VEXVEXZA-854931 format. One record per residue (C-alpha): z, x, y; residue in one letter. Coordinates in steps of 0.2 Angstrom, whole numbers, plus 2048, in hexadecimal, padded with zeros to 3 digits. Example, Ala and Ser with C-alpha at 12.3 -4.5 7.8 and 13.67 -1.06 7.14 Angstrom:
% VEXVEXZA-854931
82783E7EAA/8248447FBS/
END
This chain:
% VEXVEXZA-854931
3F90F63B7M/4090FF3BCT/40B1023CEV/4151113D5G/4201123E4T/4161113F3S/411105401A/4050FE3F4T/4130FA3E8A/41C0F13F6R/40C0E63F9D/40B0E33E7E/41D0DC3E6V/41A0D13F5I/40A0CA3EED/4130C73DDA/4210BE3E5L/4160B33EFR/40A0AF3E1A/4170AC3D3G/41F09B3D1D/42D09F3C5R/4390AE3C4F/4480B43BCV/4530C13C5L/45D0CE3BBV/4670DE3BFT/4710EB3B6H/4800E93ABE/4910EA3B4N/4890E53C4P/4900ED3D4D/48E0E73E6G/47C0ED3E8D/4770E53D8A/47F0D43DCL/47B0D43EEG/4680D83EAS/4680CA3DDL/46F0BD3E8V/4640C23F7A/4540C23EDM/4590B13E6Q/45B0AB3F8G/44A0B23FCV/4410AA3EEL/4490993F1R/44409A403A/43209D3FCL/43408D3F2G/4340963E1K/43C0913D1D/4480A03CFS/4570A33C5V/4640B13C4M/4690B83B3F/47A0C03B1I/4800C139FD/4900B739BR/4980C7395D/4980CE3A7E/4A40C03ADF/4B00C03B5P/4A80CB3C2L/4B30D73CCP/4BF0CD3D8Y/4B70D53E7E/4A60CC3E3Y/4AE0BB3DFA/4A80B33F0F/4960B43EBF/48D0A33E9Q/4820A53DAF/4760973DDD/46A0963CEG/4740A13C2L/4710A03AFV/47C0AA3A3R/46F0A9395E/45E0B1397F/4520A339AP/44809D38BA/43909A396D/4390AC39BV/4270AE396T/4220A23A4D/42C0AC3B1R/42A0BD3BAT/4390C83B7I/4400D13C6V/44C0DF3C2F/4570E43D1L/4600F53D2D/45D0F83BFC/45810A3BBG/4521073AAN/4500F839DL/4600FF393D/46B0FA3A2R/4670E739FN/4620E538DA/4570D5390V/4470D2386D/4390D2393V/42C0CE386G/41B0CD38EG/4210C639FS/41C0CF3AFP/42A0DA3B5V/42D0DF3C7V/4390EE3C8N/4420F03D9L/44E0FF3DAD/45310E3E4H/4591193D5H/44F1293D5H/45012A3C2D/4491183C0N/43E1183B0T/43010E3B9R/4301013ABF/4290F23B5G/4170EB3B7T/41A0EF3C9I/4260FC3CEN/42D0FD3E0H/43910B3DEV/43E1113F0V/4491203EDV/44D1233FFH/454112401A/466111403S/4681023F7S/45E0F53EET/4640E93FBA/45A0F3408E/44A0F13FDI/44D0DE3FCV/4500DD40FW/43F0E6412D/4360DB406L/43E0CB40EM/4370D141ER/4260D4416G/4260C240FL/42B0BB420G/43B0B3419V/4480AE426E/4580B8425L/4650AB421T/4780AE423P/47A0AD410A/46B0B940CI/4720C541AA/4840C5412E/47D0C9401A/4720D7408L/4810DE412Y/48C0DF402V/47E0E93F9G/47C0F4408L/48E0F840CV/4930FB3FAT/4851063F5D/487111405T/499113403G/49C109413R/48E11441BF/496124416M/48B12A408Y/47C13640BE/470127406N/47411F417T/464121421G/45E11A431P/45710B428A/468106421A/46F105433H/4600FB439I/4630EF42BM/4750EE42EA/4720E9440A/4650DC43BD/4720D442EL/4800D443BI/4740CC448E/4710BF43AA/4830BA439G/48B0C642DV/49E0C7430D/4A10DA42DV/4B40D942EH/4B40CA421A/4A90D3415I/4B40E3417Y/4C40D9413R/4BB0D1403R/4B50E23FDL/4C30EE401Y/4D30E5404E/4DD0D83FBG/4DF0E43EDI/4E90DE3DEP/4F90E73DAE/4F30EB3C9S/4E40F43D0K/4F10FF3DAL/4FA1023CBA/4EA1083C2L/4E61143D0L/4F711B3CFT/4F511F3BDR/4E41273C0A/4EB1323CEL/4F91383C3T/4EC13F3B6R/4E11483C2V/4DB1593BCQ/4D11673C5R/4C61733BCF/4BC1823C0D/4C41853D1G/4C41733D5G/4B216F3D4R/4B51623C6L/4C21553CAT/4C614B3BBF/4D113C3B6S/4D112F3A9R/4D811E3A5L/4DD117394T/4DD10638CR/4F010638DE/4EF1093A0D/4E50F83A2F/4F10EF396A/5010F539EE/4FB0F23B0T/4F20E23ADG/4E30E93B5A/4D10E43B2E/4C40F13AEE/4BB0ED3BES/4CB0F33C8Y/4C51053C5T/4B91033D3E/4BD10F3E1G/4C911A3D7I/4BC1283D6I/4BA1293E9D/4CC1303E9H/4C713D3DDL/4B61413E7R/4C01443F7A/4CB1523F0V/4C61633F9A/4BB16E3EFG/4B51613E3T/4A21623DFK/4A31543D1V/4B01473CFA/4B113E3BEA/4BB12F3B8L/4BB12B3A6G/4C211A3A0R/4C511338FE/4BD10238DL/4C90F4388T/4BC0ED37DC/4B10FA374H/4A00FA37CD/4900FB371K/48C10C37AR/49D114379G/4B011337AA/4B111A38CS/4A711939CK/4A61273A8V/4A31263BAS/49C1363C4L/49B13A3D6R/4941493DFA/49A14F3F0T/48D15A3F8D/47D1593EFG/47E1693E6T/4801603D5V/4751513D0D/4811463C5V/47313B3BFS/46D14A3B5V/47E14B3ADI/47E1383A9A/46D1383A2R/471145396A/47D13838EQ/47212938FG/4781243A1G/4701253B2G/4721223C4G/47012B3D5H/47113D3D9R/48313B3E0Q/48912C3D6A/4851293C3A/48E1243B3G/48C1233A0F/49511D390A/49C129383T/4A612B373E/4AC13C379M/4BF13F379Q/4C614538AP/4C6157386S/4B4156380E/4AF14D38FL/4B615A39BV/4AE168391A/49D15F393F/49F15C3A5L/4A416E3A9R/49517439FA/48A1683A8S/49016D3B9I/48E17F3B5D/47C17D3AFA/4781763C1Q/4831823CBL/4861913C0G/4971983BFR/49F19D3D0A/
END
């Protein structure tokens, strides 16, 4: 029976993790800090319980973004396990099955997430929409399981927490996020060292890519849409990797008057779902960008979402303007 989001779902997850012997942990494509931090932390929790657990990240996802290179992926596999029918599959931070196209077959699925548009695809669904991050959910489950908070687990959880809350600046930063941060710091997290790893030591080519994005900024409808784009040539000429786009959209979001910031980037290799990927950010809660993303087969949060598309820049802008109009009406 599928279990909904509730205290009962939390208990069901704890029981399933205690009772199971073998697990495979997965997260979404193009994994971010919360996805990777939750994955590594849950692996640590299950190993502490004496479980046979592996983490699956597809080989096509490597190399991972440079800011996450310090993670120790103990128990990582790059091919989906052949014995998956003998394992419980734990999805972390994955809003729907399309975001990690693995064949779950008849295996039991534990779905742990905080995206409000999660499709509840699991055998057990513990989707906590008020949580700041999936890392916060893992932290809560760890405490329910009675697992000791080791420095390695604490560091992984802190990465997930600090990245998904925008360094505690986004609206999803609730009291529990700060309580969790205090707990992790007490367990030995070096806040300054993690900040340096995540947000400093920027490659020069990333700075060059940011420069190109900022020179192409366009404002529409009195500034409520702030848009920019990056081309394949931008990546080739600057020597930047696709992951170097991380953080660029925050510059667009910060522009006064912006309701929605959008960054489109051409993929250096044509993706199976589209030639470009679009990142969306909302500023004040008046526009739900996950609605816009879902209309194009994507998804995400109310204030941070994305999708893949074949649209040309002019078509994309027209679609975004119309979508924002549909939620706000014309000012």
